[in-house]
C-alpha positions as semicolon CSV with decimal commas, in nm:
position;residue;x (nm);y (nm);z (nm)
1;M;2,513;11,236;35,124
2;L;2,314;10,989;35,225
3;E;2,274;10,889;35,585
4;I;2,392;10,557;35,565
5;E;2,669;10,694;35,389
6;L;2,764;10,965;35,691
7;I;2,770;10,629;35,964
8;K;2,981;10,428;35,709
9;L;3,188;10,749;35,709
10;I;3,232;10,804;36,087
11;E;3,302;10,429;36,114
12;D;3,569;10,393;35,874
13;I;3,670;10,769;36,014
14;Q;3,740;10,562;36,409
15;L;3,886;10,233;36,207
16;K;4,138;10,459;36,070
17;K;4,168;10,732;36,376
18;T;4,255;10,979;36,153
19;E;4,139;11,278;35,934
20;S;4,211;11,308;35,559
21;N;4,253;11,549;35,281
22;Y;3,907;11,530;35,214
23;I;3,765;11,475;35,571
24;E;3,811;11,746;35,914
25;V;3,590;11,662;36,197
26;K;3,459;11,859;36,472
27;S;3,328;11,814;36,839
28;A;3,037;12,075;36,812
29;R;2,922;11,952;37,141
30;N;2,906;12,294;37,319
31;G;2,834;12,525;36,994
32;C;2,929;12,556;36,651
33;P;3,306;12,615;36,603
34;K;3,442;12,852;36,350
35;I;3,533;12,647;36,054
36;F;3,667;12,947;35,796
37;D;3,980;12,803;35,750
38;T;3,835;12,449;35,611
39;L;3,536;12,618;35,407
40;S;3,864;12,803;35,243
41;S;4,056;12,533;35,206
42;F;3,809;12,229;35,077
43;S;3,712;12,464;34,859
44;N;3,995;12,545;34,726
45;Q;4,127;12,209;34,661
46;Q;4,014;11,933;34,389
47;N;3,700;11,753;34,453
48;G;3,605;11,925;34,772
49;G;3,578;11,773;35,133
50;T;3,323;11,719;35,417
51;I;3,329;11,831;35,746
52;I;3,165;11,616;36,053
53;F;3,023;11,760;36,329
54;G;3,020;11,567;36,683
55;V;3,267;11,355;36,645
56;D;3,608;11,428;36,897
57;E;3,978;11,368;36,804
58;N;4,073;11,450;37,122
59;E;3,824;11,159;37,269
60;D;3,949;10,875;36,998
61;Y;3,747;10,950;36,764
62;N;3,466;10,918;36,957
63;V;3,077;11,024;36,848
64;C;3,020;11,309;37,103
65;G;2,708;11,447;36,927
66;V;2,667;11,786;36,832
67;Y;2,449;12,031;37,052
68;D;2,176;12,105;36,827
69;A;2,163;12,042;36,464
70;A;1,918;12,271;36,372
71;D;2,157;12,596;36,538
72;L;2,429;12,413;36,399
73;Q;2,340;12,432;36,038
74;K;2,259;12,775;36,055
75;K;2,574;12,892;36,220
76;I;2,713;12,713;35,941
77;M;2,537;12,881;35,700
78;E;2,602;13,206;35,862
79;Q;2,966;13,136;35,816
80;S;2,970;13,024;35,483
81;L;2,811;13,330;35,346
82;Q;3,103;13,537;35,539
83;M;3,327;13,346;35,255
84;E;3,390;13,503;34,918
85;P;3,273;13,374;34,684
86;V;2,993;13,239;34,905
87;V;3,040;12,850;34,970
88;R;2,707;12,658;34,954
89;P;2,762;12,376;35,160
90;L;2,542;12,062;35,164
91;C;2,409;11,941;35,510
92;T;2,310;11,575;35,610
93;V;2,165;11,465;35,992
94;A;2,225;11,114;36,132
95;V;2,194;10,951;36,459
96;V;2,480;10,754;36,559
97;D;2,475;10,540;36,883
98;G;2,196;10,769;37,001
99;K;2,372;11,062;36,935
100;T;2,334;11,339;36,668
101;V;2,594;11,394;36,383
102;V;2,599;11,652;36,070
103;S;2,823;11,684;35,802
104;A;2,868;11,958;35,521
105;E;3,034;11,874;35,222
106;I;3,172;12,171;35,036
107;Q;3,213;12,142;34,680
108;E;3,518;12,248;34,470
109;M;3,516;12,598;34,317
110;D;3,577;12,646;33,964
111;N;3,917;12,781;33,900
112;F;3,793;13,150;33,790
113;Q;3,648;13,174;34,154
114;K;3,992;13,076;34,346
115;P;4,098;13,130;34,582
116;C;3,792;13,091;34,794
117;F;3,867;13,333;35,126
118;Y;3,710;13,415;35,457
119;K;3,618;13,801;35,396
120;G;3,689;13,916;35,767
121;A;4,088;13,813;35,763
122;G;4,110;13,889;35,341
123;R;4,272;13,730;35,019
124;L;4,624;13,701;35,163
125;R;4,524;13,623;35,538
126;G;4,206;13,400;35,474
127;S;4,291;13,190;35,166
128;Y;4,365;12,826;35,292
129;V;4,516;12,500;35,108
130;R;4,433;12,141;35,249
131;V;4,765;11,947;35,333
132;A;4,721;11,601;35,458
133;D;4,457;11,639;35,782
134;G;4,509;12,017;35,813
135;D;4,452;12,324;35,657
136;R;4,753;12,543;35,532
137;L;4,774;12,943;35,463
138;M;4,844;13,002;35,105
139;T;5,151;13,187;34,971
140;E;5,186;13,471;34,807
141;Y;5,225;13,283;34,499
142;E;4,971;13,064;34,509
143;V;4,720;13,333;34,563
144;Y;4,852;13,538;34,262
145;S;4,844;13,257;34,036
146;Y;4,428;13,214;34,067
147;E;4,464;13,601;34,021
148;A;4,665;13,599;33,715
149;F;4,491;13,370;33,552
150;K;4,133;13,569;33,654
151;Q;4,267;13,894;33,576
152;D;4,422;13,809;33,272
153;I;4,776;13,900;33,358
154;H;5,086;13,745;33,098
155;D;5,410;13,814;33,301
156;E;5,599;13,763;32,986
157;L;5,477;14,147;32,911
158;R;5,737;14,207;33,194
159;T;6,014;14,416;33,146
160;N;6,346;14,484;33,291
161;D;6,501;14,836;33,338
162;R;6,854;14,762;33,244
163;A;6,750;14,593;32,881
164;E;6,736;14,796;32,574
165;M;6,604;14,700;32,238
166;T;6,974;14,674;32,097
167;D;6,928;14,309;32,307
168;I;6,662;14,199;32,087
169;N;6,780;14,277;31,775
170;T;6,937;13,967;31,652
171;E;6,955;13,718;31,387
172;E;6,687;13,533;31,583
173;Y;6,482;13,829;31,575
174;Q;6,547;13,874;31,212
175;M;6,449;13,579;31,087
176;Y;6,118;13,566;31,336
177;L;6,057;13,919;31,122
178;L;6,093;13,679;30,820
179;E;5,868;13,415;30,898
180;L;5,617;13,631;31,030
181;K;5,560;13,858;30,725
182;K;5,559;13,529;30,559
183;N;5,308;13,392;30,741
184;K;5,068;13,696;30,868
185;P;5,025;13,943;30,543
186;N;4,845;14,176;30,733
187;L;5,107;14,217;31,002
188;A;5,358;14,221;30,750
189;K;5,196;14,598;30,651
190;L;5,222;14,723;30,975
191;E;5,550;14,901;31,100
192;E;5,842;14,731;31,276
193;K;5,769;14,916;31,572
194;E;5,367;14,852;31,547
195;I;5,459;14,482;31,499
196;N;5,609;14,474;31,855
197;R;5,384;14,584;32,005
198;L;5,129;14,404;31,889
199;Q;5,328;14,087;31,934
200;G;5,412;14,137;32,303
201;F;5,790;14,214;32,268
202;V;5,815;14,570;32,364
203;V;5,606;14,794;32,617
204;D;5,719;15,157;32,690
205;N;5,949;15,121;32,499
206;K;6,120;14,829;32,718
207;P;6,181;14,474;32,584
208;T;5,985;14,226;32,767
209;V;6,016;13,860;32,892
210;A;5,905;13,717;32,637
211;A;6,130;13,929;32,366
212;L;6,458;13,867;32,591
213;M;6,403;13,467;32,603
214;L;6,297;13,457;32,260
215;F;6,560;13,678;32,064
216;S;6,841;13,793;32,343
217;V;7,169;13,618;32,312
218;Y;7,192;13,619;32,656
219;P;6,875;13,684;32,840
220;Q;7,003;13,551;33,170
221;A;7,205;13,895;33,219
222;Y;6,870;14,019;33,310
223;F;6,683;13,730;33,469
224;P;6,997;13,502;33,623
225;Q;6,751;13,181;33,706
226;L;6,566;13,173;33,412
227;C;6,767;12,895;33,264
228;I;6,779;12,494;33,279
229;T;6,983;12,307;33,523
230;A;7,016;11,909;33,395
231;V;7,130;11,677;33,578
232;S;7,291;11,291;33,543
233;V;7,314;11,081;33,885
234;P;7,394;10,705;33,877
235;G;7,116;10,568;34,047
236;K;6,759;10,621;34,077
237;E;6,767;10,864;34,364
238;M;6,946;11,176;34,398
239;S;7,107;11,072;34,643
240;A;7,265;10,757;34,520
241;T;7,663;10,763;34,425
242;G;7,849;10,552;34,171
243;S;8,108;10,302;34,169
244;V;8,418;10,553;34,332
245;G;8,144;10,796;34,496
246;E;8,072;11,023;34,225
247;R;7,721;11,227;34,318
248;F;7,609;11,347;33,939
249;I;7,746;11,175;33,594
250;D;7,660;11,496;33,438
251;N;7,547;11,818;33,548
252;K;7,503;12,098;33,358
253;R;7,355;12,485;33,332
254;I;7,171;12,558;33,040
255;E;7,116;12,904;32,893
256;G;7,086;13,132;32,625
257;S;6,766;13,237;32,451
258;I;6,454;12,954;32,464
259;T;6,556;12,773;32,132
260;Q;6,907;12,755;32,218
261;M;6,813;12,618;32,590
262;L;6,595;12,383;32,423
263;N;6,900;12,255;32,156
264;D;7,123;12,226;32,438
265;A;6,905;12,046;32,678
266;L;6,838;11,789;32,399
267;I;7,205;11,770;32,359
268;F;7,275;11,673;32,685
269;V;7,009;11,440;32,712
270;R;7,126;11,258;32,388
271;K;7,508;11,252;32,556
272;N;7,380;11,114;32,866
273;M;7,125;10,849;32,786
274;K;7,202;10,482;32,655
275;V;7,157;10,390;32,311
276;K;7,040;10,010;32,205
277;T;7,131;9,876;31,881
278;I;6,869;9,661;31,751
279;I;6,938;9,435;31,463
280;D;6,617;9,324;31,239
281;V;6,569;8,891;31,232
282;E;6,431;8,934;30,885
283;T;6,660;9,190;30,697
284;G;6,961;9,190;30,930
285;M;6,950;9,539;30,985
286;R;7,114;9,784;31,265
287;N;6,855;9,991;31,428
288;D;7,000;10,220;31,679
289;R;6,710;10,312;31,963
290;T;6,746;10,589;32,218
291;E;6,670;10,516;32,595
292;Y;6,384;10,794;32,578
293;P;6,206;10,898;32,230
294;V;6,371;11,251;32,097
295;I;6,054;11,380;32,006
296;A;5,917;11,325;32,363
297;V;6,169;11,478;32,508
298;R;6,181;11,765;32,310
299;E;5,850;11,792;32,338
300;L;5,861;11,807;32,692
301;V;6,155;11,991;32,739
302;L;5,961;12,298;32,476
303;N;5,668;12,253;32,689
304;A;5,853;12,348;33,016
305;L;6,001;12,665;32,847
306;I;5,676;12,782;32,710
307;H;5,436;12,706;33,025
308;R;5,639;12,786;33,297
309;D;5,583;13,046;33,499
310;Y;5,771;13,353;33,422
311;S;5,640;13,613;33,740
312;I;5,808;13,797;33,958
313;H;5,720;13,490;34,192
314;T;5,933;13,219;34,052
315;E;6,214;13,442;33,880
316;S;6,425;13,249;34,111
317;A;6,358;12,923;34,012
318;Q;6,519;12,714;33,735
319;I;6,328;12,471;33,501
320;T;6,515;12,108;33,585
321;I;6,615;11,783;33,391
322;T;6,732;11,503;33,632
323;M;6,797;11,176;33,450
324;Y;6,779;10,875;33,671
325;S;6,876;10,499;33,606
326;D;6,526;10,421;33,546
327;R;6,390;10,738;33,442
328;M;6,372;11,105;33,337
329;E;6,222;11,390;33,546
330;I;6,151;11,733;33,394
331;E;5,969;11,998;33,602
332;N;5,968;12,355;33,565
333;P;5,795;12,635;33,773
334;G;5,388;12,690;33,754
335;G;5,164;12,441;33,758
336;L;4,879;12,354;33,563
337;Y;4,698;12,707;33,432
338;G;4,368;12,804;33,379
339;R;4,101;12,531;33,404
340;M;4,371;12,237;33,295
341;T;4,365;11,955;33,518
342;L;4,561;11,596;33,478
343;D;4,276;11,419;33,397
344;N;4,202;11,644;33,064
345;L;4,554;11,687;32,959
346;G;4,631;11,691;32,610
347;F;4,270;11,602;32,529
348;V;4,151;11,944;32,542
349;S;4,248;12,282;32,452
350;A;4,406;12,483;32,748
351;D;4,406;12,812;32,842
352;T;4,778;12,994;32,783
353;R;4,967;13,132;33,025
354;N;5,232;13,266;32,761
355;P;5,035;13,299;32,450
356;Y;5,283;13,544;32,285
357;I;5,589;13,327;32,384
358;A;5,378;13,047;32,226
359;G;5,278;13,233;31,937
360;A;5,608;13,316;31,887
361;L;5,794;12,993;31,855
362;E;5,485;12,836;31,603
363;I;5,623;13,191;31,389
364;M;5,930;13,062;31,404
365;G;5,867;12,677;31,356
366;E;5,934;12,538;31,692
367;T;5,599;12,444;31,776
368;E;5,260;12,408;31,600
369;N;5,094;12,552;31,904
370;R;4,764;12,337;31,823
371;Y;4,784;12,095;32,179
372;S;4,954;11,866;31,982
373;G;5,248;11,840;32,213
374;I;5,159;11,561;32,486
375;P;4,926;11,344;32,209
376;T;5,281;11,333;32,065
377;I;5,444;11,256;32,353
378;R;5,207;10,939;32,458
379;S;5,237;10,841;32,089
380;A;5,604;10,844;32,091
381;M;5,640;10,614;32,430
382;K;5,369;10,388;32,323
383;N;5,563;10,343;31,996
384;A;5,885;10,274;32,176
385;G;5,726;9,996;32,390
386;L;5,791;10,238;32,727
387;P;5,530;10,344;32,981
388;Q;5,320;10,610;32,925
389;P;5,410;10,946;33,076
390;V;5,333;11,037;33,424
391;F;5,239;11,381;33,481
392;V;5,231;11,568;33,851
393;N;5,061;11,854;33,907
394;N;5,107;12,059;34,261
395;R;5,018;12,422;34,319
396;G;5,353;12,630;34,170
397;V;5,562;12,325;34,011
398;F;5,431;12,095;33,707
399;K;5,671;11,781;33,636
400;A;5,698;11,505;33,373
401;I;5,832;11,198;33,438
402;L;5,923;10,940;33,151
403;Y;6,043;10,589;33,198
404;N;6,269;10,429;33,028
405;E;6,223;10,071;33,097
406;I;5,917;9,812;33,131
407;V;5,887;9,604;33,458
408;S;5,952;9,275;33,441
409;E;5,706;9,034;33,462
410;K;5,834;8,920;33,765
411;E;5,853;9,242;33,910
412;N;5,527;9,369;33,835
413;S;5,368;9,007;33,933
414;D;5,547;9,079;34,277
415;L;5,396;9,415;34,284
416;A;5,052;9,304;34,222
417;N;5,075;9,047;34,503
418;R;5,158;9,308;34,724
419;L;4,890;9,514;34,613
420;L;4,646;9,242;34,647
421;D;4,799;9,172;34,969
422;F;4,774;9,530;35,107
423;C;4,383;9,585;35,008
424;S;4,265;9,306;35,184
425;V;4,157;9,595;35,398
426;P;4,011;9,880;35,179
427;R;4,226;10,114;35,103
428;S;4,216;10,464;34,998
429;R;4,412;10,613;34,730
430;K;4,652;10,821;34,979
431;E;4,696;10,521;35,153
432;L;4,857;10,360;34,856
433;D;5,051;10,668;34,805
434;E;5,223;10,636;35,141
435;K;5,301;10,246;35,125
436;F;5,448;10,250;34,787
437;K;5,550;10,619;34,729
438;E;5,961;10,477;34,819
439;E;5,911;10,252;34,471
440;I;5,672;10,391;34,222
441;T;5,421;10,755;34,134
442;I;5,079;10,739;34,262
443;A;5,015;10,837;33,922
444;Y;5,208;10,543;33,742
445;L;5,100;10,295;34,042
446;M;4,707;10,361;33,981
447;S;4,705;10,345;33,555
448;K;4,981;10,064;33,520
449;H;4,899;9,859;33,826
450;M;4,559;9,911;33,996
451;K;4,403;9,964;33,702
452;P;4,467;9,613;33,543
453;L;4,403;9,458;33,871
454;I;4,042;9,619;33,853
455;A;3,995;9,519;33,489
456;E;4,092;9,154;33,581
457;N;3,821;9,182;33,858
458;K;4,080;9,091;34,158
459;I;4,059;9,415;34,310
460;A;3,699;9,624;34,318
461;L;3,565;9,948;34,432
462;T;3,381;10,065;34,698
463;K;3,203;10,326;34,530
464;P;3,178;10,187;34,181
465;E;2,898;10,421;34,064
466;S;3,184;10,734;34,151
467;P;3,536;10,599;34,043
468;K;3,664;10,968;34,120
469;S;3,536;11,004;34,428
470;K;3,731;11,172;34,639
471;D;3,585;10,877;34,929
472;Q;3,724;10,597;34,710
473;K;3,901;10,275;34,831
474;Y;3,990;10,008;34,653
475;Y;3,964;9,645;34,816
476;T;4,111;9,297;34,738
477;V;3,814;9,069;34,560
478;K;3,807;8,721;34,797
């Protein structure tokens, strides 16, 4: 960054009296502090982060200056070289109130290089993630999820010692073989045993997770939690109760093969969502419109079943469907896989966590396996006159949210006025989230409320040349 940008950043920190997901301050008046944890966490998080030396958090974020700018930069580089992969910080030196400060910008590593960790502590004890204004040690699963991608580990190929080949010799399996032989003539020439091996259904004469989830009548006999739990609640929060104190309108555990769970999940959603009858004023014809487009719900449930994490680390976690009065949330274990990000979700081909399950479902006619699911969902919601889906990705969990109604013009106007009032002082995305998180998700707030205000020139960006900057703030145009 430029010196003037560093000075402005320090002024902002002093105004807010806090660090953030992307900012860490260190005193460094008596030497270079240990920064291995922060080098790791910033390298592992989207958009990286910046360490500022010469500001004392314990002295109300006043500038204390660094002991020696040249030696400090040398020590920063020495610590960076002890990281795996090596971190390449970009340092800036500036003078504030007659005292020297130094910043070190840490770029995000490519997912194929993560997790970045301190070699002296090892991968499990030296890998960190940034949470709020602190560094948190990665869980064993968080570390594993990166390693699985790098090493091309497919947990759908795991086996269970109790399972036998007879468990997958079902009607669904026989129908799959018929379709496979029609669509893949080269495979059709092979013996069934070889087909099973190549398609990822058998390892060491034992059926795999993929085969059991696809063809077994009851795979939960071996993996009890690989199911769907679905609930319908009476209000907008899980804590809401109905008119006679009921917590759930409906509550169901959905089990069986992937196709059976998909079908039963759709039955549950259809049962619990409202249906509006629309009369065409020109023809007088009745048209029943469901609260959510069924095709959108189907794609989301199918995506959750295909792309959930089937590793031993998430074996105790279920897919969940939660129907609130204003929205539906579908959540599955396992965040976005590989290099996929929320920004390019549905726009580019993705790395596939479970390619054998995805390939088999394509043959069975359940999915096209052409990355058309997200565009189909977006199109269905648009055609139904509903808000676009909201996707939330946390390390280890992916959530999709469908809203069932357009915010009224009055409500929309009220929120716009509150946003304009709140942004009378420049506000970060984090501050917006903290302010409005009780009533709306940050992704929906930014896409459906902030973007229109920016387009109308009612709200402006502090860094218009870098819209996705981690230091971006939004302020009301006077």
